[in-house]
Backbone as a printed PyTorch tensor [residue, N CA C, xyz], in Angstrom:
tensor([[[ 96.2070, 131.1690, 108.1010],
         [ 95.5180, 129.7670, 107.9630],
         [ 96.7040, 129.6080, 106.4050]],

        [[ 96.9680, 128.3670, 106.1020],
         [ 97.8580, 128.2660, 104.5750],
         [ 96.5920, 127.3110, 104.0960]],

        [[ 96.4360, 127.5840, 102.7300],
         [ 96.0140, 126.5780, 101.5770],
         [ 97.0880, 126.4110, 100.6830]],

        [[ 97.0180, 124.5290, 100.5460],
         [ 98.0990, 124.2650, 100.1240],
         [ 97.8070, 123.4050,  99.1980]],

        [[ 98.3960, 123.3630,  97.4100],
         [ 97.8780, 122.4450,  96.5420],
         [ 98.9840, 122.0400,  96.0980]],

        [[ 98.3640, 120.1840,  96.1140],
         [ 99.8860, 119.6980,  95.8370],
         [ 99.4290, 118.5920,  94.6050]],

        [[100.1610, 118.4360,  93.9280],
         [ 99.6570, 118.0890,  92.6490],
         [100.8690, 116.8960,  92.9720]],

        [[100.4030, 115.7050,  92.8400],
         [100.9750, 113.9020,  92.9120],
         [101.1130, 113.2240,  91.8210]],

        [[101.9940, 113.1160,  90.7720],
         [102.1460, 111.8900,  90.0480],
         [102.4440, 110.6440,  90.1260]],

        [[101.2980, 109.9340,  90.5470],
         [101.3780, 108.4840,  91.7070],
         [100.2870, 107.5120,  90.5160]],

        [[100.8580, 106.1570,  90.8390],
         [ 99.7760, 105.2900,  90.1250],
         [ 98.1870, 105.9010,  90.7630]],

        [[ 97.1260, 105.0520,  89.8090],
         [ 95.6620, 105.1590,  89.9280],
         [ 95.5200, 104.7060,  91.4360]],

        [[ 94.5380, 104.6100,  92.1010],
         [ 94.0310, 103.9800,  93.4370],
         [ 94.8560, 104.1780,  94.1350]],

        [[ 96.0430, 105.0180,  94.4780],
         [ 97.0730, 105.5300,  95.8570],
         [ 96.4600, 107.1810,  96.3380]],

        [[ 95.3620, 107.7000,  95.9940],
         [ 94.6050, 108.7480,  96.5590],
         [ 94.9310, 108.8440,  97.9980]],

        [[ 94.0920, 107.6960,  98.6000],
         [ 93.8000, 107.5200,  99.7620],
         [ 94.9250, 107.3910, 100.9720]],

        [[ 96.1400, 106.4700, 100.2840],
         [ 97.0220, 106.4820, 101.1340],
         [ 98.1590, 107.8130, 101.0630]],

        [[ 98.2980, 108.2820,  99.7520],
         [ 98.8880, 109.5200,  99.7150],
         [ 98.3600, 110.6430, 100.5210]],

        [[ 96.9900, 110.7860, 100.4850],
         [ 96.6370, 112.0360, 101.1080],
         [ 96.9290, 111.5220, 102.8840]],

        [[ 96.9100, 110.6540, 103.0460],
         [ 97.3010, 110.4720, 104.5840],
         [ 98.2350, 110.5720, 104.7640]],

        [[ 99.4250, 110.1500, 104.1380],
         [100.8130, 110.5450, 104.2140],
         [101.2070, 112.0040, 103.8360]],

        [[100.8260, 112.4220, 103.6950],
         [101.0990, 114.3100, 103.3170],
         [100.3000, 114.9820, 104.7820]],

        [[ 99.0130, 113.9820, 104.9030],
         [ 98.4290, 114.8950, 106.1780],
         [ 99.2090, 114.9130, 107.3590]],

        [[ 99.7420, 113.6520, 107.8040],
         [100.4300, 113.5080, 108.8820],
         [101.9360, 113.6860, 108.3850]],

        [[102.5160, 114.0820, 107.5770],
         [103.6750, 115.1610, 107.9950],
         [103.3350, 116.5410, 108.2050]],

        [[102.2510, 117.0780, 107.3450],
         [102.1730, 118.5720, 107.6370],
         [101.5060, 119.3480, 109.2790]],

        [[101.2820, 117.7780, 110.0080],
         [100.4000, 117.9530, 111.3220],
         [101.6760, 118.6070, 112.0340]],

        [[103.1660, 118.0350, 112.2030],
         [103.8760, 119.0090, 113.0370],
         [103.7090, 120.6640, 112.6650]],

        [[103.0840, 121.1660, 111.9490],
         [103.1490, 122.7140, 111.6090],
         [101.5550, 123.0930, 112.3070]],

        [[100.6760, 122.3100, 112.8290],
         [ 99.4640, 122.9190, 113.0810],
         [ 98.2470, 121.5400, 112.6440]],

        [[ 97.3500, 122.2080, 112.9180],
         [ 95.9590, 120.9840, 112.8090],
         [ 96.0700, 120.9780, 111.1600]],

        [[ 95.8050, 120.1690, 110.7780],
         [ 95.6390, 119.9770, 108.8720],
         [ 94.2480, 119.4950, 108.6920]],

        [[ 93.2140, 119.6520, 107.8250],
         [ 92.6410, 119.3450, 106.8850],
         [ 92.3040, 119.0300, 105.7660]],

        [[ 92.2020, 118.0340, 105.3860],
         [ 92.0790, 117.9420, 103.8300],
         [ 90.5260, 117.9720, 103.6470]],

        [[ 90.7480, 118.9680, 102.4090],
         [ 89.1500, 119.1560, 102.3300],
         [ 88.9650, 119.2140, 100.4470]],

        [[ 89.8070, 118.4750,  99.6980],
         [ 89.0140, 118.1930,  98.4860],
         [ 90.5710, 117.5930,  97.7380]],

        [[ 90.1300, 116.1650,  97.2650],
         [ 90.9800, 115.2770,  96.5510],
         [ 90.3060, 114.8540,  95.2930]],

        [[ 90.8600, 115.0870,  94.0630],
         [ 90.9950, 114.7660,  92.7830],
         [ 91.9030, 114.0320,  92.3500]],

        [[ 90.7050, 112.7680,  92.0910],
         [ 91.7380, 111.9020,  91.0500],
         [ 91.2710, 111.9310,  89.5910]],

        [[ 92.2470, 112.2010,  88.3160],
         [ 92.2080, 112.1260,  87.4440],
         [ 92.6630, 111.0400,  86.4650]],

        [[ 91.5270, 109.9950,  86.0060],
         [ 91.8590, 109.1730,  85.5090],
         [ 92.9010, 109.5130,  84.1480]],

        [[ 93.6890, 108.8140,  83.3020],
         [ 94.4750, 109.1340,  82.1290],
         [ 93.3540, 108.5380,  80.9490]],

        [[ 93.2220, 109.3770,  80.0080],
         [ 92.1930, 109.4290,  79.0840],
         [ 92.7030, 108.1100,  78.1720]],

        [[ 91.6240, 107.2080,  77.8610],
         [ 92.2280, 106.1940,  76.8020],
         [ 91.9210, 106.8520,  75.2780]],

        [[ 93.0440, 106.3230,  74.6690],
         [ 92.6740, 106.9910,  73.0820],
         [ 91.9430, 105.9840,  72.5370]],

        [[ 91.0930, 106.3560,  71.2350],
         [ 90.2150, 105.3810,  70.6560],
         [ 90.3940, 105.5740,  69.2760]],

        [[ 90.7250, 104.7230,  68.5690],
         [ 90.8640, 104.5050,  67.0530],
         [ 89.2900, 104.0920,  66.4030]],

        [[ 89.0970, 104.9830,  65.6390],
         [ 88.1680, 104.6370,  64.9340],
         [ 88.3960, 103.6230,  63.2920]]])
């Protein structure tokens, strides 16, 4: 079994589509299971 971690710099809100595309591309090598997705929102700077 391989565990592959992929970091993608893409616009917010595209996590599901990107996950599906990557999983479909990897299926030619064997069974694929997505176990974790984390979407990190950019932090907004606040001025006081």
